[in-house]
PDB file with SEQRES, HELIX, SHEET and CRYST1 records, atoms N, CA, C and O in Angstrom:
SEQRES   1 A   91  UNK UNK UNK UNK UNK UNK UNK UNK UNK UNK UNK UNK UNK          
SEQRES   2 A   91  UNK UNK UNK UNK UNK UNK UNK UNK UNK UNK UNK UNK UNK          
SEQRES   3 A   91  UNK UNK UNK UNK UNK UNK UNK UNK UNK UNK UNK UNK UNK          
SEQRES   4 A   91  UNK UNK UNK UNK UNK UNK UNK UNK UNK UNK UNK UNK UNK          
SEQRES   5 A   91  UNK UNK UNK UNK UNK UNK UNK UNK UNK UNK UNK UNK UNK          
SEQRES   6 A   91  UNK UNK UNK UNK UNK UNK UNK UNK UNK UNK UNK UNK UNK          
SEQRES   7 A   91  UNK UNK UNK UNK UNK UNK UNK UNK UNK UNK UNK UNK UNK          
HELIX    1 AA1 UNK A    2  UNK A    4  5                                   3    
HELIX    2 AA2 UNK A    6  UNK A   31  1                                  26    
HELIX    3 AA3 UNK A   36  UNK A   60  1                                  25    
HELIX    4 AA4 UNK A   64  UNK A   89  1                                  26    
CRYST1    1.000    1.000    1.000  90.00  90.00  90.00 P 1           1          
ATOM      1  N   UNK A   1       0.837  -1.180   0.000  1.00  0.00           N  
ATOM      2  CA  UNK A   1       0.000   0.000   0.000  1.00  0.00           C  
ATOM      3  C   UNK A   1       0.883   1.245   0.000  1.00  0.00           C  
ATOM      4  O   UNK A   1       1.895   1.281   0.699  1.00  0.00           O  
ATOM      5  N   UNK A   2       0.513   2.264  -0.774  1.00  0.00           N  
ATOM      6  CA  UNK A   2       1.351   3.439  -0.929  1.00  0.00           C  
ATOM      7  C   UNK A   2       1.518   4.206   0.378  1.00  0.00           C  
ATOM      8  O   UNK A   2       2.593   4.746   0.642  1.00  0.00           O  
ATOM      9  N   UNK A   3       0.483   4.261   1.189  1.00  0.00           N  
ATOM     10  CA  UNK A   3       0.563   5.053   2.420  1.00  0.00           C  
ATOM     11  C   UNK A   3       1.528   4.452   3.438  1.00  0.00           C  
ATOM     12  O   UNK A   3       1.887   5.105   4.417  1.00  0.00           O  
ATOM     13  N   UNK A   4       1.942   3.226   3.210  1.00  0.00           N  
ATOM     14  CA  UNK A   4       2.870   2.587   4.138  1.00  0.00           C  
ATOM     15  C   UNK A   4       4.289   2.549   3.583  1.00  0.00           C  
ATOM     16  O   UNK A   4       5.160   1.924   4.188  1.00  0.00           O  
ATOM     17  N   UNK A   5       4.550   3.197   2.454  1.00  0.00           N  
ATOM     18  CA  UNK A   5       5.883   3.143   1.858  1.00  0.00           C  
ATOM     19  C   UNK A   5       6.842   4.066   2.615  1.00  0.00           C  
ATOM     20  O   UNK A   5       6.424   4.953   3.359  1.00  0.00           O  
ATOM     21  N   UNK A   6       8.121   3.833   2.403  1.00  0.00           N  
ATOM     22  CA  UNK A   6       9.122   4.666   3.055  1.00  0.00           C  
ATOM     23  C   UNK A   6       9.116   6.096   2.531  1.00  0.00           C  
ATOM     24  O   UNK A   6       9.410   7.031   3.275  1.00  0.00           O  
ATOM     25  N   UNK A   7       8.780   6.272   1.249  1.00  0.00           N  
ATOM     26  CA  UNK A   7       8.713   7.625   0.701  1.00  0.00           C  
ATOM     27  C   UNK A   7       7.631   8.446   1.386  1.00  0.00           C  
ATOM     28  O   UNK A   7       7.850   9.611   1.720  1.00  0.00           O  
ATOM     29  N   UNK A   8       6.478   7.850   1.593  1.00  0.00           N  
ATOM     30  CA  UNK A   8       5.412   8.597   2.255  1.00  0.00           C  
ATOM     31  C   UNK A   8       5.747   8.873   3.715  1.00  0.00           C  
ATOM     32  O   UNK A   8       5.444   9.948   4.234  1.00  0.00           O  
ATOM     33  N   UNK A   9       6.371   7.902   4.378  1.00  0.00           N  
ATOM     34  CA  UNK A   9       6.782   8.138   5.762  1.00  0.00           C  
ATOM     35  C   UNK A   9       7.828   9.246   5.829  1.00  0.00           C  
ATOM     36  O   UNK A   9       7.814  10.062   6.750  1.00  0.00           O  
ATOM     37  N   UNK A  10       8.733   9.274   4.855  1.00  0.00           N  
ATOM     38  CA  UNK A  10       9.765  10.299   4.827  1.00  0.00           C  
ATOM     39  C   UNK A  10       9.163  11.677   4.602  1.00  0.00           C  
ATOM     40  O   UNK A  10       9.461  12.614   5.343  1.00  0.00           O  
ATOM     41  N   UNK A  11       8.325  11.805   3.594  1.00  0.00           N  
ATOM     42  CA  UNK A  11       7.763  13.110   3.266  1.00  0.00           C  
ATOM     43  C   UNK A  11       6.852  13.651   4.361  1.00  0.00           C  
ATOM     44  O   UNK A  11       6.933  14.826   4.716  1.00  0.00           O  
ATOM     45  N   UNK A  12       5.988  12.798   4.893  1.00  0.00           N  
ATOM     46  CA  UNK A  12       5.084  13.238   5.947  1.00  0.00           C  
ATOM     47  C   UNK A  12       5.855  13.528   7.228  1.00  0.00           C  
ATOM     48  O   UNK A  12       5.567  14.503   7.921  1.00  0.00           O  
ATOM     49  N   UNK A  13       6.834  12.686   7.544  1.00  0.00           N  
ATOM     50  CA  UNK A  13       7.657  12.917   8.728  1.00  0.00           C  
ATOM     51  C   UNK A  13       8.475  14.194   8.631  1.00  0.00           C  
ATOM     52  O   UNK A  13       8.597  14.930   9.611  1.00  0.00           O  
ATOM     53  N   UNK A  14       9.045  14.468   7.443  1.00  0.00           N  
ATOM     54  CA  UNK A  14       9.800  15.700   7.252  1.00  0.00           C  
ATOM     55  C   UNK A  14       8.913  16.923   7.436  1.00  0.00           C  
ATOM     56  O   UNK A  14       9.266  17.852   8.162  1.00  0.00           O  
ATOM     57  N   UNK A  15       7.778  16.918   6.785  1.00  0.00           N  
ATOM     58  CA  UNK A  15       6.893  18.082   6.829  1.00  0.00           C  
ATOM     59  C   UNK A  15       6.314  18.308   8.223  1.00  0.00           C  
ATOM     60  O   UNK A  15       6.426  19.404   8.773  1.00  0.00           O  
ATOM     61  N   UNK A  16       5.697  17.280   8.793  1.00  0.00           N  
ATOM     62  CA  UNK A  16       5.071  17.457  10.107  1.00  0.00           C  
ATOM     63  C   UNK A  16       6.105  17.668  11.210  1.00  0.00           C  
ATOM     64  O   UNK A  16       5.879  18.451  12.132  1.00  0.00           O  
ATOM     65  N   UNK A  17       7.235  16.974  11.120  1.00  0.00           N  
ATOM     66  CA  UNK A  17       8.287  17.163  12.112  1.00  0.00           C  
ATOM     67  C   UNK A  17       8.857  18.564  12.081  1.00  0.00           C  
ATOM     68  O   UNK A  17       9.117  19.161  13.126  1.00  0.00           O  
ATOM     69  N   UNK A  18       9.053  19.094  10.875  1.00  0.00           N  
ATOM     70  CA  UNK A  18       9.558  20.456  10.739  1.00  0.00           C  
ATOM     71  C   UNK A  18       8.556  21.468  11.285  1.00  0.00           C  
ATOM     72  O   UNK A  18       8.925  22.358  12.051  1.00  0.00           O  
ATOM     73  N   UNK A  19       7.298  21.335  10.897  1.00  0.00           N  
ATOM     74  CA  UNK A  19       6.280  22.288  11.351  1.00  0.00           C  
ATOM     75  C   UNK A  19       6.115  22.253  12.866  1.00  0.00           C  
ATOM     76  O   UNK A  19       6.046  23.300  13.511  1.00  0.00           O  
ATOM     77  N   UNK A  20       6.053  21.053  13.432  1.00  0.00           N  
ATOM     78  CA  UNK A  20       5.855  20.949  14.880  1.00  0.00           C  
ATOM     79  C   UNK A  20       7.063  21.478  15.647  1.00  0.00           C  
ATOM     80  O   UNK A  20       6.894  22.204  16.626  1.00  0.00           O  
ATOM     81  N   UNK A  21       8.268  21.133  15.226  1.00  0.00           N  
ATOM     82  CA  UNK A  21       9.444  21.603  15.969  1.00  0.00           C  
ATOM     83  C   UNK A  21       9.611  23.118  15.857  1.00  0.00           C  
ATOM     84  O   UNK A  21       9.970  23.768  16.838  1.00  0.00           O  
ATOM     85  N   UNK A  22       9.359  23.688  14.688  1.00  0.00           N  
ATOM     86  CA  UNK A  22       9.455  25.139  14.542  1.00  0.00           C  
ATOM     87  C   UNK A  22       8.408  25.854  15.395  1.00  0.00           C  
ATOM     88  O   UNK A  22       8.715  26.840  16.066  1.00  0.00           O  
ATOM     89  N   UNK A  23       7.188  25.361  15.366  1.00  0.00           N  
ATOM     90  CA  UNK A  23       6.120  25.994  16.131  1.00  0.00           C  
ATOM     91  C   UNK A  23       6.372  25.889  17.631  1.00  0.00           C  
ATOM     92  O   UNK A  23       6.141  26.844  18.372  1.00  0.00           O  
ATOM     93  N   UNK A  24       6.841  24.740  18.072  1.00  0.00           N  
ATOM     94  CA  UNK A  24       7.118  24.554  19.496  1.00  0.00           C  
ATOM     95  C   UNK A  24       8.237  25.476  19.970  1.00  0.00           C  
ATOM     96  O   UNK A  24       8.130  26.074  21.040  1.00  0.00           O  
ATOM     97  N   UNK A  25       9.298  25.598  19.194  1.00  0.00           N  
ATOM     98  CA  UNK A  25      10.398  26.445  19.640  1.00  0.00           C  
ATOM     99  C   UNK A  25      10.092  27.930  19.451  1.00  0.00           C  
ATOM    100  O   UNK A  25      10.723  28.770  20.094  1.00  0.00           O  
ATOM    101  N   UNK A  26       9.148  28.267  18.595  1.00  0.00           N  
ATOM    102  CA  UNK A  26       8.671  29.653  18.570  1.00  0.00           C  
ATOM    103  C   UNK A  26       7.945  29.974  19.872  1.00  0.00           C  
ATOM    104  O   UNK A  26       8.092  31.071  20.410  1.00  0.00           O  
ATOM    105  N   UNK A  27       7.158  29.019  20.386  1.00  0.00           N  
ATOM    106  CA  UNK A  27       6.492  29.216  21.672  1.00  0.00           C  
ATOM    107  C   UNK A  27       7.506  29.405  22.786  1.00  0.00           C  
ATOM    108  O   UNK A  27       7.349  30.280  23.637  1.00  0.00           O  
ATOM    109  N   UNK A  28       8.538  28.590  22.778  1.00  0.00           N  
ATOM    110  CA  UNK A  28       9.568  28.708  23.813  1.00  0.00           C  
ATOM    111  C   UNK A  28      10.248  30.074  23.720  1.00  0.00           C  
ATOM    112  O   UNK A  28      10.582  30.673  24.742  1.00  0.00           O  
ATOM    113  N   UNK A  29      10.452  30.563  22.505  1.00  0.00           N  
ATOM    114  CA  UNK A  29      11.051  31.887  22.327  1.00  0.00           C  
ATOM    115  C   UNK A  29      10.189  32.998  22.884  1.00  0.00           C  
ATOM    116  O   UNK A  29      10.707  33.994  23.389  1.00  0.00           O  
ATOM    117  N   UNK A  30       8.864  32.838  22.796  1.00  0.00           N  
ATOM    118  CA  UNK A  30       7.976  33.841  23.370  1.00  0.00           C  
ATOM    119  C   UNK A  30       7.924  33.750  24.899  1.00  0.00           C  
ATOM    120  O   UNK A  30       7.842  34.773  25.578  1.00  0.00           O  
ATOM    121  N   UNK A  31       7.972  32.550  25.430  1.00  0.00           N  
ATOM    122  CA  UNK A  31       7.770  32.348  26.861  1.00  0.00           C  
ATOM    123  C   UNK A  31       9.028  32.642  27.674  1.00  0.00           C  
ATOM    124  O   UNK A  31       8.951  33.320  28.698  1.00  0.00           O  
ATOM    125  N   UNK A  32      10.182  32.142  27.235  1.00  0.00           N  
ATOM    126  CA  UNK A  32      11.416  32.227  28.015  1.00  0.00           C  
ATOM    127  C   UNK A  32      12.189  33.485  27.611  1.00  0.00           C  
ATOM    128  O   UNK A  32      12.530  33.653  26.440  1.00  0.00           O  
ATOM    129  N   UNK A  33      12.464  34.362  28.568  1.00  0.00           N  
ATOM    130  CA  UNK A  33      13.213  35.587  28.239  1.00  0.00           C  
ATOM    131  C   UNK A  33      14.717  35.314  28.151  1.00  0.00           C  
ATOM    132  O   UNK A  33      15.437  35.450  29.140  1.00  0.00           O  
ATOM    133  N   UNK A  34      15.178  34.935  26.979  1.00  0.00           N  
ATOM    134  CA  UNK A  34      16.595  34.670  26.754  1.00  0.00           C  
ATOM    135  C   UNK A  34      17.135  35.654  25.721  1.00  0.00           C  
ATOM    136  O   UNK A  34      16.379  36.151  24.885  1.00  0.00           O  
ATOM    137  N   UNK A  35      18.428  35.937  25.772  1.00  0.00           N  
ATOM    138  CA  UNK A  35      19.014  36.716  24.676  1.00  0.00           C  
ATOM    139  C   UNK A  35      18.847  35.962  23.349  1.00  0.00           C  
ATOM    140  O   UNK A  35      18.808  34.732  23.330  1.00  0.00           O  
ATOM    141  N   UNK A  36      18.751  36.688  22.273  1.00  0.00           N  
ATOM    142  CA  UNK A  36      18.456  36.076  20.968  1.00  0.00           C  
ATOM    143  C   UNK A  36      19.482  35.038  20.553  1.00  0.00           C  
ATOM    144  O   UNK A  36      19.114  33.997  20.009  1.00  0.00           O  
ATOM    145  N   UNK A  37      20.766  35.298  20.797  1.00  0.00           N  
ATOM    146  CA  UNK A  37      21.762  34.326  20.362  1.00  0.00           C  
ATOM    147  C   UNK A  37      21.671  33.016  21.145  1.00  0.00           C  
ATOM    148  O   UNK A  37      21.859  31.938  20.580  1.00  0.00           O  
ATOM    149  N   UNK A  38      21.383  33.109  22.437  1.00  0.00           N  
ATOM    150  CA  UNK A  38      21.214  31.898  23.246  1.00  0.00           C  
ATOM    151  C   UNK A  38      19.962  31.141  22.803  1.00  0.00           C  
ATOM    152  O   UNK A  38      19.982  29.917  22.675  1.00  0.00           O  
ATOM    153  N   UNK A  39      18.875  31.878  22.569  1.00  0.00           N  
ATOM    154  CA  UNK A  39      17.652  31.229  22.122  1.00  0.00           C  
ATOM    155  C   UNK A  39      17.835  30.547  20.773  1.00  0.00           C  
ATOM    156  O   UNK A  39      17.381  29.418  20.581  1.00  0.00           O  
ATOM    157  N   UNK A  40      18.496  31.224  19.837  1.00  0.00           N  
ATOM    158  CA  UNK A  40      18.710  30.620  18.518  1.00  0.00           C  
ATOM    159  C   UNK A  40      19.539  29.350  18.609  1.00  0.00           C  
ATOM    160  O   UNK A  40      19.263  28.378  17.907  1.00  0.00           O  
ATOM    161  N   UNK A  41      20.552  29.349  19.465  1.00  0.00           N  
ATOM    162  CA  UNK A  41      21.354  28.144  19.658  1.00  0.00           C  
ATOM    163  C   UNK A  41      20.500  27.008  20.215  1.00  0.00           C  
ATOM    164  O   UNK A  41      20.554  25.883  19.717  1.00  0.00           O  
ATOM    165  N   UNK A  42      19.713  27.303  21.249  1.00  0.00           N  
ATOM    166  CA  UNK A  42      18.844  26.290  21.843  1.00  0.00           C  
ATOM    167  C   UNK A  42      17.793  25.811  20.839  1.00  0.00           C  
ATOM    168  O   UNK A  42      17.486  24.620  20.780  1.00  0.00           O  
ATOM    169  N   UNK A  43      17.251  26.725  20.061  1.00  0.00           N  
ATOM    170  CA  UNK A  43      16.220  26.364  19.082  1.00  0.00           C  
ATOM    171  C   UNK A  43      16.784  25.484  17.978  1.00  0.00           C  
ATOM    172  O   UNK A  43      16.115  24.549  17.538  1.00  0.00           O  
ATOM    173  N   UNK A  44      17.996  25.761  17.523  1.00  0.00           N  
ATOM    174  CA  UNK A  44      18.595  24.928  16.474  1.00  0.00           C  
ATOM    175  C   UNK A  44      18.874  23.527  16.995  1.00  0.00           C  
ATOM    176  O   UNK A  44      18.531  22.541  16.344  1.00  0.00           O  
ATOM    177  N   UNK A  45      19.489  23.436  18.155  1.00  0.00           N  
ATOM    178  CA  UNK A  45      19.809  22.118  18.712  1.00  0.00           C  
ATOM    179  C   UNK A  45      18.537  21.363  19.080  1.00  0.00           C  
ATOM    180  O   UNK A  45      18.386  20.195  18.721  1.00  0.00           O  
ATOM    181  N   UNK A  46      17.625  22.014  19.790  1.00  0.00           N  
ATOM    182  CA  UNK A  46      16.384  21.350  20.206  1.00  0.00           C  
ATOM    183  C   UNK A  46      15.460  21.041  19.048  1.00  0.00           C  
ATOM    184  O   UNK A  46      14.845  19.976  19.009  1.00  0.00           O  
ATOM    185  N   UNK A  47      15.354  21.971  18.094  1.00  0.00           N  
ATOM    186  CA  UNK A  47      14.496  21.739  16.936  1.00  0.00           C  
ATOM    187  C   UNK A  47      14.974  20.577  16.090  1.00  0.00           C  
ATOM    188  O   UNK A  47      14.173  19.755  15.645  1.00  0.00           O  
ATOM    189  N   UNK A  48      16.284  20.505  15.864  1.00  0.00           N  
ATOM    190  CA  UNK A  48      16.816  19.378  15.094  1.00  0.00           C  
ATOM    191  C   UNK A  48      16.624  18.059  15.830  1.00  0.00           C  
ATOM    192  O   UNK A  48      16.299  17.044  15.215  1.00  0.00           O  
ATOM    193  N   UNK A  49      16.825  18.071  17.147  1.00  0.00           N  
ATOM    194  CA  UNK A  49      16.640  16.854  17.929  1.00  0.00           C  
ATOM    195  C   UNK A  49      15.192  16.387  17.890  1.00  0.00           C  
ATOM    196  O   UNK A  49      14.934  15.202  17.679  1.00  0.00           O  
ATOM    197  N   UNK A  50      14.247  17.295  18.090  1.00  0.00           N  
ATOM    198  CA  UNK A  50      12.835  16.936  18.029  1.00  0.00           C  
ATOM    199  C   UNK A  50      12.447  16.467  16.634  1.00  0.00           C  
ATOM    200  O   UNK A  50      11.716  15.487  16.489  1.00  0.00           O  
ATOM    201  N   UNK A  51      12.924  17.151  15.619  1.00  0.00           N  
ATOM    202  CA  UNK A  51      12.614  16.809  14.237  1.00  0.00           C  
ATOM    203  C   UNK A  51      13.130  15.409  13.891  1.00  0.00           C  
ATOM    204  O   UNK A  51      12.409  14.620  13.281  1.00  0.00           O  
ATOM    205  N   UNK A  52      14.370  15.097  14.277  1.00  0.00           N  
ATOM    206  CA  UNK A  52      14.913  13.767  13.980  1.00  0.00           C  
ATOM    207  C   UNK A  52      14.213  12.683  14.794  1.00  0.00           C  
ATOM    208  O   UNK A  52      14.066  11.557  14.318  1.00  0.00           O  
ATOM    209  N   UNK A  53      13.782  13.003  16.007  1.00  0.00           N  
ATOM    210  CA  UNK A  53      13.021  12.039  16.811  1.00  0.00           C  
ATOM    211  C   UNK A  53      11.678  11.733  16.160  1.00  0.00           C  
ATOM    212  O   UNK A  53      11.259  10.576  16.112  1.00  0.00           O  
ATOM    213  N   UNK A  54      11.005  12.763  15.660  1.00  0.00           N  
ATOM    214  CA  UNK A  54       9.713  12.541  15.011  1.00  0.00           C  
ATOM    215  C   UNK A  54       9.855  11.735  13.723  1.00  0.00           C  
ATOM    216  O   UNK A  54       9.023  10.871  13.446  1.00  0.00           O  
ATOM    217  N   UNK A  55      10.887  12.001  12.936  1.00  0.00           N  
ATOM    218  CA  UNK A  55      11.101  11.216  11.723  1.00  0.00           C  
ATOM    219  C   UNK A  55      11.367   9.762  12.076  1.00  0.00           C  
ATOM    220  O   UNK A  55      10.842   8.860  11.424  1.00  0.00           O  
ATOM    221  N   UNK A  56      12.173   9.525  13.095  1.00  0.00           N  
ATOM    222  CA  UNK A  56      12.434   8.146  13.527  1.00  0.00           C  
ATOM    223  C   UNK A  56      11.160   7.458  13.990  1.00  0.00           C  
ATOM    224  O   UNK A  56      10.954   6.273  13.731  1.00  0.00           O  
ATOM    225  N   UNK A  57      10.309   8.207  14.676  1.00  0.00           N  
ATOM    226  CA  UNK A  57       9.041   7.632  15.123  1.00  0.00           C  
ATOM    227  C   UNK A  57       8.171   7.248  13.932  1.00  0.00           C  
ATOM    228  O   UNK A  57       7.529   6.197  13.955  1.00  0.00           O  
ATOM    229  N   UNK A  58       8.137   8.072  12.899  1.00  0.00           N  
ATOM    230  CA  UNK A  58       7.366   7.742  11.696  1.00  0.00           C  
ATOM    231  C   UNK A  58       7.885   6.465  11.044  1.00  0.00           C  
ATOM    232  O   UNK A  58       7.096   5.675  10.526  1.00  0.00           O  
ATOM    233  N   UNK A  59       9.202   6.250  11.062  1.00  0.00           N  
ATOM    234  CA  UNK A  59       9.757   5.034  10.470  1.00  0.00           C  
ATOM    235  C   UNK A  59       9.468   3.795  11.311  1.00  0.00           C  
ATOM    236  O   UNK A  59       9.363   2.696  10.767  1.00  0.00           O  
ATOM    237  N   UNK A  60       9.337   3.952  12.618  1.00  0.00           N  
ATOM    238  CA  UNK A  60       9.204   2.804  13.511  1.00  0.00           C  
ATOM    239  C   UNK A  60       7.793   2.241  13.586  1.00  0.00           C  
ATOM    240  O   UNK A  60       7.623   1.097  14.008  1.00  0.00           O  
ATOM    241  N   UNK A  61       6.793   2.987  13.202  1.00  0.00           N  
ATOM    242  CA  UNK A  61       5.421   2.509  13.331  1.00  0.00           C  
ATOM    243  C   UNK A  61       4.965   1.854  12.034  1.00  0.00           C  
ATOM    244  O   UNK A  61       5.496   2.130  10.958  1.00  0.00           O  
ATOM    245  N   UNK A  62       3.986   0.996  12.158  1.00  0.00           N  
ATOM    246  CA  UNK A  62       3.447   0.284  11.007  1.00  0.00           C  
ATOM    247  C   UNK A  62       2.551   1.178  10.161  1.00  0.00           C  
ATOM    248  O   UNK A  62       2.631   1.157   8.932  1.00  0.00           O  
ATOM    249  N   UNK A  63       1.699   1.961  10.812  1.00  0.00           N  
ATOM    250  CA  UNK A  63       0.737   2.805  10.118  1.00  0.00           C  
ATOM    251  C   UNK A  63       1.076   4.271  10.351  1.00  0.00           C  
ATOM    252  O   UNK A  63       1.564   4.638  11.420  1.00  0.00           O  
ATOM    253  N   UNK A  64       0.821   5.099   9.362  1.00  0.00           N  
ATOM    254  CA  UNK A  64       1.087   6.531   9.473  1.00  0.00           C  
ATOM    255  C   UNK A  64      -0.006   7.285  10.211  1.00  0.00           C  
ATOM    256  O   UNK A  64       0.184   8.442  10.584  1.00  0.00           O  
ATOM    257  N   UNK A  65      -1.138   6.647  10.422  1.00  0.00           N  
ATOM    258  CA  UNK A  65      -2.294   7.360  10.961  1.00  0.00           C  
ATOM    259  C   UNK A  65      -2.040   7.917  12.362  1.00  0.00           C  
ATOM    260  O   UNK A  65      -2.299   9.095  12.607  1.00  0.00           O  
ATOM    261  N   UNK A  66      -1.542   7.101  13.278  1.00  0.00           N  
ATOM    262  CA  UNK A  66      -1.374   7.539  14.665  1.00  0.00           C  
ATOM    263  C   UNK A  66      -0.330   8.655  14.814  1.00  0.00           C  
ATOM    264  O   UNK A  66      -0.646   9.685  15.409  1.00  0.00           O  
ATOM    265  N   UNK A  67       0.907   8.496  14.298  1.00  0.00           N  
ATOM    266  CA  UNK A  67       1.862   9.599  14.483  1.00  0.00           C  
ATOM    267  C   UNK A  67       1.468  10.862  13.725  1.00  0.00           C  
ATOM    268  O   UNK A  67       1.731  11.970  14.195  1.00  0.00           O  
ATOM    269  N   UNK A  68       0.841  10.711  12.559  1.00  0.00           N  
ATOM    270  CA  UNK A  68       0.417  11.892  11.813  1.00  0.00           C  
ATOM    271  C   UNK A  68      -0.672  12.651  12.566  1.00  0.00           C  
ATOM    272  O   UNK A  68      -0.653  13.881  12.614  1.00  0.00           O  
ATOM    273  N   UNK A  69      -1.604  11.933  13.145  1.00  0.00           N  
ATOM    274  CA  UNK A  69      -2.674  12.576  13.903  1.00  0.00           C  
ATOM    275  C   UNK A  69      -2.126  13.278  15.142  1.00  0.00           C  
ATOM    276  O   UNK A  69      -2.527  14.402  15.443  1.00  0.00           O  
ATOM    277  N   UNK A  70      -1.223  12.633  15.853  1.00  0.00           N  
ATOM    278  CA  UNK A  70      -0.640  13.238  17.054  1.00  0.00           C  
ATOM    279  C   UNK A  70       0.186  14.473  16.689  1.00  0.00           C  
ATOM    280  O   UNK A  70       0.122  15.490  17.380  1.00  0.00           O  
ATOM    281  N   UNK A  71       0.956  14.388  15.611  1.00  0.00           N  
ATOM    282  CA  UNK A  71       1.743  15.554  15.181  1.00  0.00           C  
ATOM    283  C   UNK A  71       0.857  16.695  14.712  1.00  0.00           C  
ATOM    284  O   UNK A  71       1.145  17.858  14.996  1.00  0.00           O  
ATOM    285  N   UNK A  72      -0.216  16.382  14.000  1.00  0.00           N  
ATOM    286  CA  UNK A  72      -1.128  17.431  13.553  1.00  0.00           C  
ATOM    287  C   UNK A  72      -1.817  18.116  14.722  1.00  0.00           C  
ATOM    288  O   UNK A  72      -1.947  19.340  14.734  1.00  0.00           O  
ATOM    289  N   UNK A  73      -2.255  17.345  15.697  1.00  0.00           N  
ATOM    290  CA  UNK A  73      -2.891  17.933  16.881  1.00  0.00           C  
ATOM    291  C   UNK A  73      -1.884  18.794  17.644  1.00  0.00           C  
ATOM    292  O   UNK A  73      -2.205  19.903  18.072  1.00  0.00           O  
ATOM    293  N   UNK A  74      -0.669  18.278  17.810  1.00  0.00           N  
ATOM    294  CA  UNK A  74       0.366  19.063  18.483  1.00  0.00           C  
ATOM    295  C   UNK A  74       0.689  20.342  17.741  1.00  0.00           C  
ATOM    296  O   UNK A  74       0.879  21.391  18.356  1.00  0.00           O  
ATOM    297  N   UNK A  75       0.753  20.261  16.412  1.00  0.00           N  
ATOM    298  CA  UNK A  75       1.017  21.463  15.623  1.00  0.00           C  
ATOM    299  C   UNK A  75      -0.127  22.458  15.743  1.00  0.00           C  
ATOM    300  O   UNK A  75       0.116  23.657  15.877  1.00  0.00           O  
ATOM    301  N   UNK A  76      -1.362  21.990  15.697  1.00  0.00           N  
ATOM    302  CA  UNK A  76      -2.498  22.905  15.815  1.00  0.00           C  
ATOM    303  C   UNK A  76      -2.510  23.608  17.165  1.00  0.00           C  
ATOM    304  O   UNK A  76      -2.800  24.802  17.244  1.00  0.00           O  
ATOM    305  N   UNK A  77      -2.197  22.875  18.223  1.00  0.00           N  
ATOM    306  CA  UNK A  77      -2.162  23.478  19.561  1.00  0.00           C  
ATOM    307  C   UNK A  77      -1.060  24.528  19.639  1.00  0.00           C  
ATOM    308  O   UNK A  77      -1.298  25.639  20.113  1.00  0.00           O  
ATOM    309  N   UNK A  78       0.141  24.190  19.182  1.00  0.00           N  
ATOM    310  CA  UNK A  78       1.236  25.156  19.258  1.00  0.00           C  
ATOM    311  C   UNK A  78       1.011  26.331  18.302  1.00  0.00           C  
ATOM    312  O   UNK A  78       1.426  27.451  18.602  1.00  0.00           O  
ATOM    313  N   UNK A  79       0.370  26.098  17.172  1.00  0.00           N  
ATOM    314  CA  UNK A  79       0.072  27.201  16.248  1.00  0.00           C  
ATOM    315  C   UNK A  79      -0.951  28.155  16.860  1.00  0.00           C  
ATOM    316  O   UNK A  79      -0.843  29.368  16.684  1.00  0.00           O  
ATOM    317  N   UNK A  80      -1.941  27.624  17.576  1.00  0.00           N  
ATOM    318  CA  UNK A  80      -2.904  28.501  18.243  1.00  0.00           C  
ATOM    319  C   UNK A  80      -2.236  29.310  19.353  1.00  0.00           C  
ATOM    320  O   UNK A  80      -2.568  30.478  19.552  1.00  0.00           O  
ATOM    321  N   UNK A  81      -1.308  28.705  20.069  1.00  0.00           N  
ATOM    322  CA  UNK A  81      -0.571  29.436  21.104  1.00  0.00           C  
ATOM    323  C   UNK A  81       0.288  30.526  20.464  1.00  0.00           C  
ATOM    324  O   UNK A  81       0.370  31.637  20.988  1.00  0.00           O  
ATOM    325  N   UNK A  82       0.932  30.212  19.328  1.00  0.00           N  
ATOM    326  CA  UNK A  82       1.712  31.225  18.608  1.00  0.00           C  
ATOM    327  C   UNK A  82       0.826  32.384  18.175  1.00  0.00           C  
ATOM    328  O   UNK A  82       1.204  33.546  18.325  1.00  0.00           O  
ATOM    329  N   UNK A  83      -0.339  32.077  17.645  1.00  0.00           N  
ATOM    330  CA  UNK A  83      -1.267  33.131  17.217  1.00  0.00           C  
ATOM    331  C   UNK A  83      -1.682  33.988  18.404  1.00  0.00           C  
ATOM    332  O   UNK A  83      -1.787  35.208  18.276  1.00  0.00           O  
ATOM    333  N   UNK A  84      -1.917  33.373  19.547  1.00  0.00           N  
ATOM    334  CA  UNK A  84      -2.291  34.120  20.743  1.00  0.00           C  
ATOM    335  C   UNK A  84      -1.161  35.062  21.167  1.00  0.00           C  
ATOM    336  O   UNK A  84      -1.411  36.214  21.520  1.00  0.00           O  
ATOM    337  N   UNK A  85       0.093  34.566  21.131  1.00  0.00           N  
ATOM    338  CA  UNK A  85       1.225  35.434  21.470  1.00  0.00           C  
ATOM    339  C   UNK A  85       1.338  36.601  20.502  1.00  0.00           C  
ATOM    340  O   UNK A  85       1.604  37.726  20.925  1.00  0.00           O  
ATOM    341  N   UNK A  86       1.141  36.354  19.204  1.00  0.00           N  
ATOM    342  CA  UNK A  86       1.231  37.437  18.220  1.00  0.00           C  
ATOM    343  C   UNK A  86       0.135  38.472  18.448  1.00  0.00           C  
ATOM    344  O   UNK A  86       0.377  39.673  18.330  1.00  0.00           O  
ATOM    345  N   UNK A  87      -1.055  38.014  18.772  1.00  0.00           N  
ATOM    346  CA  UNK A  87      -2.156  38.948  19.023  1.00  0.00           C  
ATOM    347  C   UNK A  87      -1.891  39.762  20.288  1.00  0.00           C  
ATOM    348  O   UNK A  87      -2.177  40.959  20.323  1.00  0.00           O  
ATOM    349  N   UNK A  88      -1.348  39.124  21.326  1.00  0.00           N  
ATOM    350  CA  UNK A  88      -1.072  39.833  22.569  1.00  0.00           C  
ATOM    351  C   UNK A  88       0.013  40.889  22.402  1.00  0.00           C  
ATOM    352  O   UNK A  88      -0.041  41.942  23.036  1.00  0.00           O  
ATOM    353  N   UNK A  89       0.998  40.612  21.550  1.00  0.00           N  
ATOM    354  CA  UNK A  89       2.075  41.569  21.343  1.00  0.00           C  
ATOM    355  C   UNK A  89       1.705  42.643  20.347  1.00  0.00           C  
ATOM    356  O   UNK A  89       2.397  43.657  20.256  1.00  0.00           O  
ATOM    357  N   UNK A  90       0.635  42.452  19.598  1.00  0.00           N  
ATOM    358  CA  UNK A  90       0.215  43.449  18.617  1.00  0.00           C  
ATOM    359  C   UNK A  90       1.048  43.464  17.373  1.00  0.00           C  
ATOM    360  O   UNK A  90       1.171  44.503  16.725  1.00  0.00           O  
ATOM    361  N   UNK A  91       1.629  42.333  17.016  1.00  0.00           N  
ATOM    362  CA  UNK A  91       2.468  42.255  15.812  1.00  0.00           C  
ATOM    363  C   UNK A  91       1.613  42.186  14.586  1.00  0.00           C  
ATOM    364  O   UNK A  91       2.134  42.116  13.472  1.00  0.00           O  
TER     365      UNK A  91                                                      
END                                                                             
């Protein structure tokens, strides 16, 4: 079945892992008062670690449905929090 191929796991894992890790570390940037250079260093290291963990998780499961659903829900939650921070700051 095509949805269970490695190409689909790779593409979906890359996209959802990237979106979720970026959104999560944007939230951390809003919440934690750190200098920009320290935050960028933490975001690069943490974002890459989270992204590679999510891709590995996509490869380890039999079906794409469960990790894709969990990543989408996590992304939606963090995206709503990001939107709330942007509205509060008046950007």
